[in-house]
C-alpha positions, 0 to 999 in steps of 0.5 A: 726286724724282720715282719711276721706273717699275720703283720705281711697279711695286715699291710697288705690288706691295708688299701683293701677293707673299704672296699668290703664288708667287715665278714670278708675284710676278716677272710681276706686278711686270713687267707694273705696271713695263710698264704704268706705262712704255707707259700712262703710269699715276699710282701711285695706279693702280697701287696700284687695278689691284695692288689688283685682281689680288691680290683675285682671286688670293687667292680663286684662292687658295681655290679652288685649295688653294695658291697659284697659280704660273705652270704653274696660271694656264696651267691654269685654266679656265673654271670656274674663273674663273667661280667666282672671280667667283662668289664676291665676288659672293657676298660682296655685291661688286656688278657694276661691281666685278667687271666691274674685278677681270677687267679686271686680270686679263684684263691681268695675262694677257696680259703673260703671253702678250705675254712667253711666260711662259703661255696663261690662255684662261679669262679672256677666254673668260669674260663680263664681268657687264653692269653697269647704266649709270647716268647722270651726275646733274650738279648745275642752272646755279643749284646749281653757280653758288651752290656756287662763289660765296665766298658761298655761305659768309660765314658760317662761321668760316673765313678769306678766302683759305681761302673764295676758294682752294676757291671757285677750285678748285670754277670751274674743275671747273665752268666749265672741266670739270676733275677735280678732280687737274688743277685741284689738279696746277696750277702757277701758271706753269700759270696766268699772270695773264688766260689765257684759255686753259691746258694740262691734264695729264690721264689717261694723262699727255694734254694738252690746252688748256682755255678760261678764261672770265672768271669763271674767271680772276677767282676765281683771281686773287682767290684770287691776292692773299688766298694768304698764302703764296708761289705760287712758278712750279713750285709747288701754285697751291693751297696748304692752311692749312700750305702744302702741297697741297691735298688733294681730301678738304678741297675734297670737305669743302666742297661737301659744306658747300655742299651741305647749306645750300644743301638739295642732293642727296647728288649734288651733288659736286664731279665733280658740277659736271664732270658739269654743266659738259659737260652744260649747255653741251651744252644751249645747242647745244654740240657734243659733238665739242668737248666730248669735247676740253674734258673730256680722253676718250680716247672719244667713246662716253665724252661720248656718256653727257652725251647722254642725260643731256639727254635725260633730263632735257627729259623729266622737264621736259615730263612736269612741264608738258606738260598731255597728259602725263599727268602731272596726270593725276587 
């Protein structure tokens, strides 16, 4: 049975409550329940928010000399917040992680203000650390095709249906641009025979329609035809060897094995196939807003990073091939 928002919040907050006073603990549970209800966040995402806030609270405890209560949070100064971030930076934490910690604390601070429990202006007064923007690392078209071809793993001592299953999942990542969680969340009802499009539930429980090209449909059909487990309409489409839901880690391991066999870099991951879907569509003239819809990005700016990937690849090819680029000058 599905957990209620309150149950998800209580479970996510469980490990955090010992680090705070009871009044802050009650506010944290209410904050997580609000996130679960208003933003439809998954239990794992709520746990991530709780973990990040717990780090901030533990560092505040070290800094203040006692567990912070609501009054202590309202009395925080920008210098206090900077001290917490500096302590984490001294631990070797990356700027991206510091940004995430500050975002969790700010979200909790907004909740406190909304509920009339205090004002934590110090959190917004501190500028978030700058994060170097890293471009996605998509695999090449040839590599993506090889990764989604069951023949690539023909030498492995694995049952044919397992190879077909993994190939079908990978085909959805590259051929439809799905996140691995979205692919593994599909049921047979979601993918009727010969369906030319499917409805996918993505982040924030938002749905979108995604076309299924013929090679992806064939991969799914080939897997379904030889899967030894009964695939009821409402159960998971992709099964583990014992018949339960397929774990994302199994797909990651399959890609790792193929990566070694094909001589691909460590950046060739399941998520890199989703990057490849977007980048290859863009390089073939795909319209950026259509790609945004296909990927399920809430913001166009998230999708626009792929235009930078495409431009970077174009310049690299020019430098390598153009006689006036200087690449071959001696």
